[in-house]
mmCIF file of the N, C-alpha and C atoms, coordinates in Angstrom:
data_MODEL
# 
_entry.id   MODEL 
# 
loop_
_atom_site.group_PDB 
_atom_site.id 
_atom_site.type_symbol 
_atom_site.label_atom_id 
_atom_site.label_alt_id 
_atom_site.label_comp_id 
_atom_site.label_asym_id 
_atom_site.label_entity_id 
_atom_site.label_seq_id 
_atom_site.pdbx_PDB_ins_code 
_atom_site.Cartn_x 
_atom_site.Cartn_y 
_atom_site.Cartn_z 
_atom_site.occupancy 
_atom_site.B_iso_or_equiv 
_atom_site.pdbx_formal_charge 
_atom_site.auth_seq_id 
_atom_site.auth_comp_id 
_atom_site.auth_asym_id 
_atom_site.auth_atom_id 
_atom_site.pdbx_PDB_model_num 
ATOM 1   N N  . MET A 1 1  ? 0.836   -1.165 0.000   1.00 0.00 ? 1  MET A N  1 
ATOM 2   C CA . MET A 1 1  ? 0.000   0.000  0.000   1.00 0.00 ? 1  MET A CA 1 
ATOM 3   C C  . MET A 1 1  ? 0.892   1.242  0.000   1.00 0.00 ? 1  MET A C  1 
ATOM 4   N N  . LYS A 1 2  ? 0.500   2.225  -0.781  1.00 0.00 ? 2  LYS A N  1 
ATOM 5   C CA . LYS A 1 2  ? 1.250   3.467  -0.849  1.00 0.00 ? 2  LYS A CA 1 
ATOM 6   C C  . LYS A 1 2  ? 0.928   4.333  0.358   1.00 0.00 ? 2  LYS A C  1 
ATOM 7   N N  . HIS A 1 3  ? 1.917   5.083  0.779   1.00 0.00 ? 3  HIS A N  1 
ATOM 8   C CA . HIS A 1 3  ? 1.716   5.999  1.896   1.00 0.00 ? 3  HIS A CA 1 
ATOM 9   C C  . HIS A 1 3  ? 1.248   7.337  1.348   1.00 0.00 ? 3  HIS A C  1 
ATOM 10  N N  . GLY A 1 4  ? 0.221   7.873  1.952   1.00 0.00 ? 4  GLY A N  1 
ATOM 11  C CA . GLY A 1 4  ? -0.319  9.145  1.508   1.00 0.00 ? 4  GLY A CA 1 
ATOM 12  C C  . GLY A 1 4  ? 0.110   10.280 2.418   1.00 0.00 ? 4  GLY A C  1 
ATOM 13  N N  . ARG A 1 5  ? -0.131  11.490 1.936   1.00 0.00 ? 5  ARG A N  1 
ATOM 14  C CA . ARG A 1 5  ? 0.163   12.689 2.709   1.00 0.00 ? 5  ARG A CA 1 
ATOM 15  C C  . ARG A 1 5  ? -1.148  13.370 3.064   1.00 0.00 ? 5  ARG A C  1 
ATOM 16  N N  . ASN A 1 6  ? -1.118  14.158 4.117   1.00 0.00 ? 6  ASN A N  1 
ATOM 17  C CA . ASN A 1 6  ? -2.306  14.907 4.509   1.00 0.00 ? 6  ASN A CA 1 
ATOM 18  C C  . ASN A 1 6  ? -2.656  15.919 3.422   1.00 0.00 ? 6  ASN A C  1 
ATOM 19  N N  . PRO A 1 7  ? -3.935  16.065 3.109   1.00 0.00 ? 7  PRO A N  1 
ATOM 20  C CA . PRO A 1 7  ? -4.332  17.007 2.064   1.00 0.00 ? 7  PRO A CA 1 
ATOM 21  C C  . PRO A 1 7  ? -4.193  18.461 2.516   1.00 0.00 ? 7  PRO A C  1 
ATOM 22  N N  . THR A 1 8  ? -3.869  19.321 1.553   1.00 0.00 ? 8  THR A N  1 
ATOM 23  C CA . THR A 1 8  ? -3.827  20.756 1.812   1.00 0.00 ? 8  THR A CA 1 
ATOM 24  C C  . THR A 1 8  ? -5.254  21.294 1.806   1.00 0.00 ? 8  THR A C  1 
ATOM 25  N N  . ARG A 1 9  ? -5.384  22.566 2.077   1.00 0.00 ? 9  ARG A N  1 
ATOM 26  C CA . ARG A 1 9  ? -6.721  23.172 2.122   1.00 0.00 ? 9  ARG A CA 1 
ATOM 27  C C  . ARG A 1 9  ? -7.420  23.060 0.767   1.00 0.00 ? 9  ARG A C  1 
ATOM 28  N N  . ARG A 1 10 ? -6.715  23.369 -0.312  1.00 0.00 ? 10 ARG A N  1 
ATOM 29  C CA . ARG A 1 10 ? -7.311  23.273 -1.654  1.00 0.00 ? 10 ARG A CA 1 
ATOM 30  C C  . ARG A 1 10 ? -7.680  21.838 -2.006  1.00 0.00 ? 10 ARG A C  1 
ATOM 31  N N  . GLN A 1 11 ? -6.827  20.897 -1.624  1.00 0.00 ? 11 GLN A N  1 
ATOM 32  C CA . GLN A 1 11 ? -7.120  19.497 -1.898  1.00 0.00 ? 11 GLN A CA 1 
ATOM 33  C C  . GLN A 1 11 ? -8.341  19.044 -1.107  1.00 0.00 ? 11 GLN A C  1 
ATOM 34  N N  . LYS A 1 12 ? -8.482  19.525 0.122   1.00 0.00 ? 12 LYS A N  1 
ATOM 35  C CA . LYS A 1 12 ? -9.664  19.195 0.921   1.00 0.00 ? 12 LYS A CA 1 
ATOM 36  C C  . LYS A 1 12 ? -10.931 19.710 0.252   1.00 0.00 ? 12 LYS A C  1 
ATOM 37  N N  . GLU A 1 13 ? -10.863 20.895 -0.329  1.00 0.00 ? 13 GLU A N  1 
ATOM 38  C CA . GLU A 1 13 ? -12.017 21.453 -1.029  1.00 0.00 ? 13 GLU A CA 1 
ATOM 39  C C  . GLU A 1 13 ? -12.376 20.601 -2.240  1.00 0.00 ? 13 GLU A C  1 
ATOM 40  N N  . ARG A 1 14 ? -11.372 20.119 -2.963  1.00 0.00 ? 14 ARG A N  1 
ATOM 41  C CA . ARG A 1 14 ? -11.627 19.251 -4.120  1.00 0.00 ? 14 ARG A CA 1 
ATOM 42  C C  . ARG A 1 14 ? -12.261 17.937 -3.686  1.00 0.00 ? 14 ARG A C  1 
ATOM 43  N N  . ILE A 1 15 ? -11.798 17.387 -2.569  1.00 0.00 ? 15 ILE A N  1 
ATOM 44  C CA . ILE A 1 15 ? -12.360 16.130 -2.067  1.00 0.00 ? 15 ILE A CA 1 
ATOM 45  C C  . ILE A 1 15 ? -13.810 16.344 -1.633  1.00 0.00 ? 15 ILE A C  1 
ATOM 46  N N  . LYS A 1 16 ? -14.105 17.484 -1.002  1.00 0.00 ? 16 LYS A N  1 
ATOM 47  C CA . LYS A 1 16 ? -15.477 17.791 -0.590  1.00 0.00 ? 16 LYS A CA 1 
ATOM 48  C C  . LYS A 1 16 ? -16.399 17.889 -1.793  1.00 0.00 ? 16 LYS A C  1 
ATOM 49  N N  . LYS A 1 17 ? -15.916 18.471 -2.898  1.00 0.00 ? 17 LYS A N  1 
ATOM 50  C CA . LYS A 1 17 ? -16.726 18.593 -4.108  1.00 0.00 ? 17 LYS A CA 1 
ATOM 51  C C  . LYS A 1 17 ? -17.100 17.229 -4.673  1.00 0.00 ? 17 LYS A C  1 
ATOM 52  N N  . LEU A 1 18 ? -16.284 16.223 -4.385  1.00 0.00 ? 18 LEU A N  1 
ATOM 53  C CA . LEU A 1 18 ? -16.570 14.862 -4.843  1.00 0.00 ? 18 LEU A CA 1 
ATOM 54  C C  . LEU A 1 18 ? -17.566 14.152 -3.927  1.00 0.00 ? 18 LEU A C  1 
ATOM 55  N N  . GLY A 1 19 ? -17.952 14.812 -2.838  1.00 0.00 ? 19 GLY A N  1 
ATOM 56  C CA . GLY A 1 19 ? -18.907 14.216 -1.911  1.00 0.00 ? 19 GLY A CA 1 
ATOM 57  C C  . GLY A 1 19 ? -18.258 13.290 -0.896  1.00 0.00 ? 19 GLY A C  1 
ATOM 58  N N  . LEU A 1 20 ? -16.958 13.448 -0.682  1.00 0.00 ? 20 LEU A N  1 
ATOM 59  C CA . LEU A 1 20 ? -16.229 12.612 0.262   1.00 0.00 ? 20 LEU A CA 1 
ATOM 60  C C  . LEU A 1 20 ? -15.803 13.449 1.462   1.00 0.00 ? 20 LEU A C  1 
ATOM 61  N N  . ASN A 1 21 ? -15.543 12.783 2.572   1.00 0.00 ? 21 ASN A N  1 
ATOM 62  C CA . ASN A 1 21 ? -15.069 13.454 3.776   1.00 0.00 ? 21 ASN A CA 1 
ATOM 63  C C  . ASN A 1 21 ? -13.545 13.573 3.689   1.00 0.00 ? 21 ASN A C  1 
ATOM 64  N N  . PRO A 1 22 ? -12.994 14.790 3.597   1.00 0.00 ? 22 PRO A N  1 
ATOM 65  C CA . PRO A 1 22 ? -11.553 14.953 3.433   1.00 0.00 ? 22 PRO A CA 1 
ATOM 66  C C  . PRO A 1 22 ? -10.728 14.470 4.625   1.00 0.00 ? 22 PRO A C  1 
ATOM 67  N N  . GLU A 1 23 ? -11.354 14.326 5.781   1.00 0.00 ? 23 GLU A N  1 
ATOM 68  C CA . GLU A 1 23 ? -10.626 13.841 6.957   1.00 0.00 ? 23 GLU A CA 1 
ATOM 69  C C  . GLU A 1 23 ? -10.283 12.354 6.836   1.00 0.00 ? 23 GLU A C  1 
ATOM 70  N N  . ASN A 1 24 ? -10.968 11.640 5.940   1.00 0.00 ? 24 ASN A N  1 
ATOM 71  C CA . ASN A 1 24 ? -10.752 10.204 5.786   1.00 0.00 ? 24 ASN A CA 1 
ATOM 72  C C  . ASN A 1 24 ? -9.823  9.844  4.633   1.00 0.00 ? 24 ASN A C  1 
ATOM 73  N N  . TRP A 1 25 ? -9.310  10.829 3.897   1.00 0.00 ? 25 TRP A N  1 
ATOM 74  C CA . TRP A 1 25 ? -8.533  10.547 2.697   1.00 0.00 ? 25 TRP A CA 1 
ATOM 75  C C  . TRP A 1 25 ? -7.147  11.167 2.761   1.00 0.00 ? 25 TRP A C  1 
ATOM 76  N N  . LEU A 1 26 ? -6.173  10.463 2.199   1.00 0.00 ? 26 LEU A N  1 
ATOM 77  C CA . LEU A 1 26 ? -4.801  10.940 2.081   1.00 0.00 ? 26 LEU A CA 1 
ATOM 78  C C  . LEU A 1 26 ? -4.458  11.071 0.599   1.00 0.00 ? 26 LEU A C  1 
ATOM 79  N N  . ILE A 1 27 ? -3.557  11.969 0.269   1.00 0.00 ? 27 ILE A N  1 
ATOM 80  C CA . ILE A 1 27 ? -3.180  12.232 -1.113  1.00 0.00 ? 27 ILE A CA 1 
ATOM 81  C C  . ILE A 1 27 ? -1.969  11.383 -1.482  1.00 0.00 ? 27 ILE A C  1 
ATOM 82  N N  . ILE A 1 28 ? -2.095  10.622 -2.567  1.00 0.00 ? 28 ILE A N  1 
ATOM 83  C CA . ILE A 1 28 ? -0.970  9.854  -3.090  1.00 0.00 ? 28 ILE A CA 1 
ATOM 84  C C  . ILE A 1 28 ? -0.303  10.633 -4.214  1.00 0.00 ? 28 ILE A C  1 
ATOM 85  N N  . LYS A 1 29 ? -1.124  11.128 -5.137  1.00 0.00 ? 29 LYS A N  1 
ATOM 86  C CA . LYS A 1 29 ? -0.597  11.807 -6.317  1.00 0.00 ? 29 LYS A CA 1 
ATOM 87  C C  . LYS A 1 29 ? -1.531  12.954 -6.676  1.00 0.00 ? 29 LYS A C  1 
ATOM 88  N N  . ASP A 1 30 ? -0.953  14.104 -6.953  1.00 0.00 ? 30 ASP A N  1 
ATOM 89  C CA . ASP A 1 30 ? -1.750  15.265 -7.339  1.00 0.00 ? 30 ASP A CA 1 
ATOM 90  C C  . ASP A 1 30 ? -0.996  16.012 -8.431  1.00 0.00 ? 30 ASP A C  1 
ATOM 91  N N  . CYS A 1 31 ? -1.461  15.869 -9.649  1.00 0.00 ? 31 CYS A N  1 
ATOM 92  C CA . CYS A 1 31 ? -0.871  16.591 -10.769 1.00 0.00 ? 31 CYS A CA 1 
ATOM 93  C C  . CYS A 1 31 ? -1.997  17.258 -11.552 1.00 0.00 ? 31 CYS A C  1 
ATOM 94  N N  . GLN A 1 32 ? -1.677  17.909 -12.644 1.00 0.00 ? 32 GLN A N  1 
ATOM 95  C CA . GLN A 1 32 ? -2.687  18.639 -13.401 1.00 0.00 ? 32 GLN A CA 1 
ATOM 96  C C  . GLN A 1 32 ? -3.735  17.721 -14.015 1.00 0.00 ? 32 GLN A C  1 
ATOM 97  N N  . GLU A 1 33 ? -3.354  16.529 -14.430 1.00 0.00 ? 33 GLU A N  1 
ATOM 98  C CA . GLU A 1 33 ? -4.278  15.631 -15.124 1.00 0.00 ? 33 GLU A CA 1 
ATOM 99  C C  . GLU A 1 33 ? -4.941  14.605 -14.224 1.00 0.00 ? 33 GLU A C  1 
ATOM 100 N N  . CYS A 1 34 ? -4.338  14.297 -13.076 1.00 0.00 ? 34 CYS A N  1 
ATOM 101 C CA . CYS A 1 34 ? -4.885  13.227 -12.242 1.00 0.00 ? 34 CYS A CA 1 
ATOM 102 C C  . CYS A 1 34 ? -4.835  13.602 -10.764 1.00 0.00 ? 34 CYS A C  1 
ATOM 103 N N  . PHE A 1 35 ? -5.616  12.876 -10.004 1.00 0.00 ? 35 PHE A N  1 
ATOM 104 C CA . PHE A 1 35 ? -5.738  13.093 -8.561  1.00 0.00 ? 35 PHE A CA 1 
ATOM 105 C C  . PHE A 1 35 ? -5.953  11.717 -7.950  1.00 0.00 ? 35 PHE A C  1 
ATOM 106 N N  . GLU A 1 36 ? -4.998  11.236 -7.171  1.00 0.00 ? 36 GLU A N  1 
ATOM 107 C CA . GLU A 1 36 ? -5.097  9.895  -6.603  1.00 0.00 ? 36 GLU A CA 1 
ATOM 108 C C  . GLU A 1 36 ? -5.107  9.995  -5.078  1.00 0.00 ? 36 GLU A C  1 
ATOM 109 N N  . ILE A 1 37 ? -6.134  9.375  -4.471  1.00 0.00 ? 37 ILE A N  1 
ATOM 110 C CA . ILE A 1 37 ? -6.298  9.434  -3.023  1.00 0.00 ? 37 ILE A CA 1 
ATOM 111 C C  . ILE A 1 37 ? -6.468  8.022  -2.463  1.00 0.00 ? 37 ILE A C  1 
ATOM 112 N N  . VAL A 1 38 ? -6.133  7.870  -1.191  1.00 0.00 ? 38 VAL A N  1 
ATOM 113 C CA . VAL A 1 38 ? -6.272  6.578  -0.517  1.00 0.00 ? 38 VAL A CA 1 
ATOM 114 C C  . VAL A 1 38 ? -7.019  6.804  0.797   1.00 0.00 ? 38 VAL A C  1 
ATOM 115 N N  . HIS A 1 39 ? -7.925  5.882  1.122   1.00 0.00 ? 39 HIS A N  1 
ATOM 116 C CA . HIS A 1 39 ? -8.704  5.983  2.357   1.00 0.00 ? 39 HIS A CA 1 
ATOM 117 C C  . HIS A 1 39 ? -7.814  5.623  3.542   1.00 0.00 ? 39 HIS A C  1 
ATOM 118 N N  . ARG A 1 40 ? -7.927  6.386  4.603   1.00 0.00 ? 40 ARG A N  1 
ATOM 119 C CA . ARG A 1 40 ? -7.079  6.188  5.786   1.00 0.00 ? 40 ARG A CA 1 
ATOM 120 C C  . ARG A 1 40 ? -7.264  4.821  6.438   1.00 0.00 ? 40 ARG A C  1 
ATOM 121 N N  . LEU A 1 41 ? -8.498  4.355  6.524   1.00 0.00 ? 41 LEU A N  1 
ATOM 122 C CA . LEU A 1 41 ? -8.776  3.127  7.265   1.00 0.00 ? 41 LEU A CA 1 
ATOM 123 C C  . LEU A 1 41 ? -8.794  1.884  6.390   1.00 0.00 ? 41 LEU A C  1 
ATOM 124 N N  . SER A 1 42 ? -9.501  1.943  5.270   1.00 0.00 ? 42 SER A N  1 
ATOM 125 C CA . SER A 1 42 ? -9.676  0.745  4.449   1.00 0.00 ? 42 SER A CA 1 
ATOM 126 C C  . SER A 1 42 ? -8.531  0.517  3.468   1.00 0.00 ? 42 SER A C  1 
ATOM 127 N N  . GLY A 1 43 ? -7.809  1.573  3.101   1.00 0.00 ? 43 GLY A N  1 
ATOM 128 C CA . GLY A 1 43 ? -6.725  1.439  2.135   1.00 0.00 ? 43 GLY A CA 1 
ATOM 129 C C  . GLY A 1 43 ? -7.192  1.476  0.693   1.00 0.00 ? 43 GLY A C  1 
ATOM 130 N N  . LYS A 1 44 ? -8.485  1.700  0.478   1.00 0.00 ? 44 LYS A N  1 
ATOM 131 C CA . LYS A 1 44 ? -9.038  1.755  -0.873  1.00 0.00 ? 44 LYS A CA 1 
ATOM 132 C C  . LYS A 1 44 ? -8.529  3.009  -1.586  1.00 0.00 ? 44 LYS A C  1 
ATOM 133 N N  . THR A 1 45 ? -8.088  2.835  -2.833  1.00 0.00 ? 45 THR A N  1 
ATOM 134 C CA . THR A 1 45 ? -7.575  3.974  -3.588  1.00 0.00 ? 45 THR A CA 1 
ATOM 135 C C  . THR A 1 45 ? -8.569  4.387  -4.658  1.00 0.00 ? 45 THR A C  1 
ATOM 136 N N  . ARG A 1 46 ? -8.563  5.662  -4.969  1.00 0.00 ? 46 ARG A N  1 
ATOM 137 C CA . ARG A 1 46 ? -9.376  6.214  -6.053  1.00 0.00 ? 46 ARG A CA 1 
ATOM 138 C C  . ARG A 1 46 ? -8.474  7.066  -6.919  1.00 0.00 ? 46 ARG A C  1 
ATOM 139 N N  . LYS A 1 47 ? -8.563  6.843  -8.223  1.00 0.00 ? 47 LYS A N  1 
ATOM 140 C CA . LYS A 1 47 ? -7.797  7.649  -9.170  1.00 0.00 ? 47 LYS A CA 1 
ATOM 141 C C  . LYS A 1 47 ? -8.793  8.429  -10.010 1.00 0.00 ? 47 LYS A C  1 
ATOM 142 N N  . LEU A 1 48 ? -8.682  9.741  -9.962  1.00 0.00 ? 48 LEU A N  1 
ATOM 143 C CA . LEU A 1 48 ? -9.620  10.610 -10.644 1.00 0.00 ? 48 LEU A CA 1 
ATOM 144 C C  . LEU A 1 48 ? -8.881  11.420 -11.698 1.00 0.00 ? 48 LEU A C  1 
ATOM 145 N N  . THR A 1 49 ? -9.436  11.462 -12.890 1.00 0.00 ? 49 THR A N  1 
ATOM 146 C CA . THR A 1 49 ? -8.847  12.285 -13.937 1.00 0.00 ? 49 THR A CA 1 
ATOM 147 C C  . THR A 1 49 ? -9.539  13.638 -13.943 1.00 0.00 ? 49 THR A C  1 
ATOM 148 N N  . ILE A 1 50 ? -8.770  14.661 -14.208 1.00 0.00 ? 50 ILE A N  1 
ATOM 149 C CA . ILE A 1 50 ? -9.275  16.023 -14.192 1.00 0.00 ? 50 ILE A CA 1 
ATOM 150 C C  . ILE A 1 50 ? -9.282  16.541 -15.619 1.00 0.00 ? 50 ILE A C  1 
ATOM 151 N N  . LYS A 1 51 ? -10.418 17.079 -16.026 1.00 0.00 ? 51 LYS A N  1 
ATOM 152 C CA . LYS A 1 51 ? -10.513 17.667 -17.351 1.00 0.00 ? 51 LYS A CA 1 
ATOM 153 C C  . LYS A 1 51 ? -9.876  19.051 -17.312 1.00 0.00 ? 51 LYS A C  1 
ATOM 154 N N  . VAL A 1 52 ? -8.851  19.232 -18.132 1.00 0.00 ? 52 VAL A N  1 
ATOM 155 C CA . VAL A 1 52 ? -8.166  20.514 -18.193 1.00 0.00 ? 52 VAL A CA 1 
ATOM 156 C C  . VAL A 1 52 ? -8.842  21.357 -19.253 1.00 0.00 ? 52 VAL A C  1 
ATOM 157 N N  . LYS A 1 53 ? -9.308  22.537 -18.854 1.00 0.00 ? 53 LYS A N  1 
ATOM 158 C CA . LYS A 1 53 ? -9.980  23.425 -19.792 1.00 0.00 ? 53 LYS A CA 1 
ATOM 159 C C  . LYS A 1 53 ? -8.948  24.098 -20.685 1.00 0.00 ? 53 LYS A C  1 
ATOM 160 N N  . ASN A 1 54 ? -9.358  24.362 -21.896 1.00 0.00 ? 54 ASN A N  1 
ATOM 161 C CA . ASN A 1 54 ? -8.488  25.031 -22.849 1.00 0.00 ? 54 ASN A CA 1 
ATOM 162 C C  . ASN A 1 54 ? -8.471  26.516 -22.506 1.00 0.00 ? 54 ASN A C  1 
ATOM 163 N N  . TRP A 1 55 ? -7.471  26.947 -21.780 1.00 0.00 ? 55 TRP A N  1 
ATOM 164 C CA . TRP A 1 55 ? -7.442  28.308 -21.270 1.00 0.00 ? 55 TRP A CA 1 
ATOM 165 C C  . TRP A 1 55 ? -7.057  29.338 -22.315 1.00 0.00 ? 55 TRP A C  1 
ATOM 166 N N  . THR A 1 56 ? -6.582  28.905 -23.480 1.00 0.00 ? 56 THR A N  1 
ATOM 167 C CA . THR A 1 56 ? -6.205  29.863 -24.519 1.00 0.00 ? 56 THR A CA 1 
ATOM 168 C C  . THR A 1 56 ? -7.406  30.343 -25.304 1.00 0.00 ? 56 THR A C  1 
ATOM 169 N N  . GLY A 1 57 ? -8.508  29.609 -25.229 1.00 0.00 ? 57 GLY A N  1 
ATOM 170 C CA . GLY A 1 57 ? -9.711  29.996 -25.954 1.00 0.00 ? 57 GLY A CA 1 
ATOM 171 C C  . GLY A 1 57 ? -9.756  29.459 -27.373 1.00 0.00 ? 57 GLY A C  1 
ATOM 172 N N  . LEU A 1 58 ? -8.729  28.728 -27.781 1.00 0.00 ? 58 LEU A N  1 
ATOM 173 C CA . LEU A 1 58 ? -8.699  28.142 -29.121 1.00 0.00 ? 58 LEU A CA 1 
ATOM 174 C C  . LEU A 1 58 ? -9.284  26.743 -29.090 1.00 0.00 ? 58 LEU A C  1 
ATOM 175 N N  . SER A 1 59 ? -9.946  26.351 -30.154 1.00 0.00 ? 59 SER A N  1 
ATOM 176 C CA . SER A 1 59 ? -10.551 25.021 -30.198 1.00 0.00 ? 59 SER A CA 1 
ATOM 177 C C  . SER A 1 59 ? -9.587  24.008 -30.745 1.00 0.00 ? 59 SER A C  1 
# 
């Protein structure tokens, strides 16, 4: 099992938006395209992909 780190304030807000309790989750990986978290007690991992918006305005 991978060891996670405590989430930052922004990461906690992202976890809350997913409908999860941020106190129960640790961060394994956080990059622009993906977000991987592990549950503190059960060890269950979730890998979430993040849609990156086209910030230049070009299609």
